[in-house]
C-alpha positions as CSV (number, residue, x, y, z in Angstrom):
1,M,100.1,105.4,99.5
2,W,98.4,108.7,100.1
3,E,99.7,110.0,96.7
4,I,98.2,107.2,94.5
5,S,95.7,109.6,93.1
6,P,94.5,113.2,93.4
7,K,91.3,111.9,95.1
8,I,93.1,110.0,97.7
9,H,95.6,112.9,98.3
10,E,92.6,115.2,98.9
11,F,90.8,112.7,101.1
12,Y,93.8,112.3,103.2
13,H,95.2,115.9,103.4
14,H,91.9,117.7,103.7
15,D,92.8,119.1,107.1
16,A,96.6,119.4,106.9
17,V,99.2,119.1,104.2
18,N,101.8,117.9,106.8
19,F,99.5,115.2,108.1
20,H,101.1,113.5,111.1
21,A,98.2,112.5,113.5
22,N,95.7,114.5,111.4
23,C,92.0,113.5,111.1
24,A,92.7,110.9,108.3
25,E,95.8,109.2,109.8
26,T,94.0,109.0,113.2
27,S,90.9,107.6,111.5
28,V,93.0,105.0,109.7
29,M,94.6,103.9,112.9
30,L,91.2,103.7,114.6
31,A,90.1,101.4,111.8
32,L,93.2,99.2,111.9
33,R,94.5,99.4,115.4
34,P,92.1,101.2,117.8
35,D,94.1,99.9,120.8
36,L,97.0,102.2,119.8
37,V,94.9,105.4,119.6
38,Q,94.3,107.6,122.6
39,M,91.5,109.9,121.6
40,D,91.5,111.6,125.0
41,R,95.0,112.9,124.0
42,A,93.9,114.2,120.5
43,V,94.6,117.9,120.2
44,D,93.7,119.9,117.1
45,E,96.6,122.1,115.8
46,P,97.0,124.2,112.7
47,D,99.3,123.0,109.9
48,R,102.0,125.6,110.5
49,S,104.2,124.5,107.6
50,A,101.5,124.5,104.8
51,H,102.7,127.7,103.2
52,C,106.5,127.3,104.0
53,F,109.2,126.8,101.4
54,F,111.3,124.6,103.7
55,A,110.1,121.3,105.2
56,Y,109.9,121.0,109.0
57,T,109.6,118.0,111.2
58,V,106.4,117.6,113.3
59,D,108.2,118.4,116.5
60,Q,109.3,121.8,115.0
61,E,105.8,122.8,114.1
62,S,103.6,121.1,116.6
63,V,103.2,121.5,120.4
64,H,101.3,118.2,120.9
65,G,103.0,115.9,118.2
66,G,100.5,116.2,115.4
67,V,98.8,118.6,113.0
68,G,95.4,118.9,111.7
69,N,92.1,117.9,113.4
70,P,92.6,114.4,115.0
71,S,89.7,115.1,117.4
72,Q,87.3,114.7,114.4
73,A,88.7,111.2,113.6
74,D,86.4,108.1,113.7
75,E,86.7,104.5,112.6
76,A,84.1,104.9,109.8
77,F,86.1,107.6,108.1
78,G,89.2,105.4,108.4
79,Q,87.4,102.5,106.8
80,A,86.2,104.8,104.0
81,I,89.8,106.0,103.3
82,L,91.1,102.5,103.3
83,A,88.4,101.3,101.0
84,A,89.0,104.3,98.6
85,C,92.7,103.4,98.6
86,I,92.0,99.8,97.8
87,A,89.6,100.7,95.1
88,E,92.0,103.2,93.5
89,L,95.1,100.9,93.7
90,S,93.0,98.0,92.3
91,T,92.0,100.1,89.2
92,Q,95.7,101.2,88.7
93,L,96.9,97.6,88.9
94,Q,94.1,96.4,86.5
95,H,95.4,99.0,84.1
96,A,99.0,98.0,84.6
97,M,98.1,94.3,83.7
98,I,96.7,95.2,80.4
99,E,99.0,98.0,79.3
100,K,101.5,96.9,76.7
101,P,105.1,98.1,77.6
102,R,106.6,100.3,75.0
C-alpha cells in the first residue's frame, strides 16, 4: 500500500526507509487501533539499514523493535496518511476503469 505512488512513499518513509514502527506506521495505528499502541514505549532509533546493500530484519537493526521516530506519531498524522492513500488509490482505480486494455 505504501508504494502506490511516490507521494505516498515519501509520506510514509520520511523518517526511515525500513519503516517498522516509525512515525507513519505508529500514526496509522493510532488512527485505526489506538488501543494497541503504547506511546510510553515508543523509542526513536536511526534507520541503520538505509544505506546497506543487504536487507536486514528489524531485530537485526533495532534495539527496541522499530526504526525511525515513533515518538512523533499522532492520530491526526495517521488520518492524513490514510486519507492520502484513499485519494491516491481512488484516482488510480478511476483511471483503471476508463483505460482500454491493449
